[in-house]
Backbone bond lengths (Angstrom), bond angles and torsions (degrees), N, CA, C in turn:
res aa  C-N    CA-C-N  psi(-1)  N-CA   C-N-CA  omega(-1)  CA-C   N-CA-C  phi
1 Q - - - 1.445 - - 1.514 110.02 -
2 D 1.299 115.28 143.19 1.450 122.49 179.43 1.527 108.00 -119.15
3 P 1.322 117.85 111.88 1.466 120.27 -177.91 1.527 113.03 -61.67
4 R 1.323 117.45 -20.22 1.467 119.78 177.94 1.524 111.20 -66.61
5 V 1.338 116.22 -32.27 1.464 119.95 178.08 1.525 109.55 -66.54
6 D 1.331 116.60 -43.31 1.466 120.20 177.58 1.523 110.83 -62.91
7 G 1.328 116.53 -39.80 1.463 120.42 178.09 1.517 111.83 -63.22
8 L 1.328 116.40 -42.81 1.466 120.44 178.18 1.524 110.16 -64.24
9 Q 1.322 117.09 -41.84 1.469 120.38 179.38 1.521 110.40 -60.16
10 Q 1.321 117.82 -42.38 1.461 121.16 179.49 1.525 111.13 -65.50
11 Q 1.328 116.52 -40.75 1.464 120.22 178.24 1.527 111.11 -64.16
12 V 1.329 116.00 -44.59 1.462 120.05 -179.53 1.524 110.16 -64.97
13 Q 1.326 117.43 -43.74 1.460 120.62 -179.54 1.521 110.90 -61.65
14 A 1.323 117.45 -44.43 1.465 120.95 179.16 1.527 110.56 -63.79
15 F 1.323 116.22 -42.80 1.464 119.42 179.55 1.522 111.37 -63.54
16 V 1.332 117.23 -45.83 1.464 120.72 -178.12 1.525 110.49 -61.48
17 A 1.323 117.09 -40.10 1.466 120.15 178.07 1.527 110.48 -62.47
18 S 1.325 116.96 -45.18 1.465 119.56 -179.46 1.528 111.16 -70.56
19 A 1.322 117.13 -33.96 1.466 120.69 179.03 1.522 110.66 -65.71
20 G 1.320 116.25 -38.08 1.460 119.99 177.67 1.514 111.50 -64.21
21 Q 1.322 116.23 -41.87 1.463 120.71 178.97 1.523 111.23 -68.74
22 A 1.336 116.85 -32.81 1.463 121.30 -179.06 1.529 112.39 -81.58
23 G 1.327 116.73 -10.88 1.454 120.58 178.97 1.519 114.21 74.58
24 L 1.335 117.16 28.95 1.461 119.99 178.60 1.525 110.67 -66.66
25 L 1.305 115.83 149.20 1.459 121.11 176.22 1.521 109.97 -69.36
26 R 1.326 116.52 151.35 1.466 120.30 -179.87 1.522 111.67 -58.89
27 R 1.318 117.32 -35.38 1.465 120.50 178.16 1.533 110.40 -62.99
28 E 1.338 117.00 -39.47 1.467 121.22 178.27 1.525 110.85 -66.72
29 V 1.322 115.87 -40.17 1.465 120.38 178.74 1.527 109.65 -63.76
30 F 1.325 116.90 -46.65 1.458 120.35 179.70 1.519 111.08 -60.99
31 A 1.323 117.48 -43.89 1.466 121.08 -178.63 1.523 111.03 -61.01
32 R 1.317 117.11 -39.74 1.467 119.92 -179.90 1.527 110.51 -69.91
33 I 1.317 118.34 -42.34 1.467 120.87 177.88 1.527 109.74 -64.45
34 W 1.316 117.57 -38.90 1.466 123.41 176.30 1.528 109.21 -56.46
35 A 1.329 116.19 -47.21 1.464 120.86 179.97 1.528 111.43 -66.81
36 M 1.330 117.51 -40.79 1.465 121.27 179.93 1.527 111.03 -62.45
37 A 1.324 116.78 -42.73 1.467 120.55 -179.32 1.524 110.89 -64.45
38 H 1.312 116.77 -42.94 1.464 119.68 178.60 1.529 111.33 -67.67
39 Q 1.318 116.42 -38.71 1.465 119.97 178.00 1.529 110.26 -61.51
40 A 1.328 117.18 -39.28 1.464 121.02 178.64 1.526 111.37 -62.39
41 L 1.318 116.51 -26.96 1.468 121.82 177.92 1.526 112.19 -90.59
42 C 1.336 115.94 2.51 1.475 121.93 -176.19 1.527 110.84 60.00
43 K 1.318 115.03 38.78 1.459 121.21 178.89 1.524 109.17 -124.48
44 T 1.305 115.44 156.03 1.455 120.97 175.02 1.524 108.53 -85.08
45 A 1.310 115.62 128.97 1.466 119.78 -179.74 1.521 109.89 -72.34
46 P 1.329 117.47 130.09 1.463 119.40 174.72 1.529 109.50 -61.91
47 P 1.317 117.53 144.94 1.468 119.26 -179.78 1.526 111.36 -64.78
48 L 1.306 114.59 146.32 1.464 120.41 178.50 1.525 111.59 -98.77
49 D 1.315 117.47 -4.87 1.461 121.56 -174.61 1.523 113.28 -58.15
50 H 1.310 116.92 -35.24 1.460 120.28 -175.36 1.529 113.29 -79.74
51 L 1.311 117.09 -9.16 1.461 119.57 -177.22 1.521 110.83 -77.99
52 N 1.299 116.10 134.95 1.448 120.95 173.38 1.522 106.52 -96.82
53 L 1.310 115.98 102.66 1.456 120.42 -176.14 1.523 112.25 -84.90
54 G 1.314 117.16 -0.38 1.452 120.50 176.44 1.518 112.76 78.59
55 A 1.308 114.64 -167.26 1.460 121.38 -178.06 1.523 110.45 -70.65
56 S 1.301 114.54 157.26 1.459 120.50 176.60 1.526 109.34 -62.72
57 I 1.317 115.98 141.80 1.461 120.17 -179.99 1.523 109.72 -105.56
58 P 1.315 118.11 153.48 1.463 120.25 177.61 1.528 110.61 -60.53
59 H 1.325 115.74 149.83 1.461 119.98 -179.81 1.523 109.86 -153.88
60 F 1.317 114.98 162.79 1.458 120.79 177.17 1.516 109.81 -72.52
61 S 1.307 116.41 157.36 1.462 120.54 -177.14 1.526 112.93 -84.76
62 E 1.314 117.81 -4.56 1.463 119.92 177.89 1.524 109.49 -119.41
63 P 1.340 117.10 148.12 1.464 119.41 -178.77 1.528 110.58 -75.30
64 W 1.291 116.79 118.33 1.475 120.99 178.96 1.517 109.42 -135.84
65 F 1.325 116.65 43.10 1.456 121.64 -175.83 1.528 112.73 -57.73
66 C 1.301 117.82 -35.94 1.472 121.41 -175.62 1.520 108.81 -126.36
67 C 1.312 117.02 61.18 1.461 119.75 -172.01 1.523 113.37 -73.24
68 A 1.317 119.35 -11.21 1.458 120.55 178.47 1.523 110.97 -71.76
69 E 1.296 116.91 -25.90 1.462 122.23 179.10 1.521 108.30 -116.13
70 P 1.328 118.05 136.06 1.467 118.65 177.13 1.527 110.59 -68.13
71 T 1.315 115.29 147.30 1.461 120.03 176.61 1.523 108.99 -79.49
72 D 1.313 116.68 164.62 1.465 120.29 176.22 1.521 110.26 -59.07
73 Q 1.332 116.37 -39.32 1.459 120.54 179.39 1.533 110.72 -62.01
74 Q 1.325 117.52 -41.22 1.460 120.55 178.38 1.521 111.14 -66.23
75 L 1.321 117.84 -41.12 1.462 120.93 179.70 1.520 111.59 -65.25
76 Q 1.314 117.36 -36.97 1.461 120.91 -179.50 1.523 112.00 -69.90
77 S 1.329 117.58 -20.85 1.458 120.09 -177.87 1.531 113.06 -76.60
78 F 1.333 117.49 -9.87 1.471 120.15 179.58 1.501 111.37 -80.26
């Protein structure tokens, strides 16, 4: 086990929860997670600007990026 992986997971989960509340676009959320993952590796994240991600795809109206694990907000509701 690598505690850095657990630390990154906690950072990503906290960010995704706040991003959902802030109404960030999915592209913005992905870009930030992309940067966080590279930072955890002590590497510079390649820019995403040049990528053609194509047309917008259908999505759910609620943020459920990590639905396998309950969010802190969901746990507090019990």
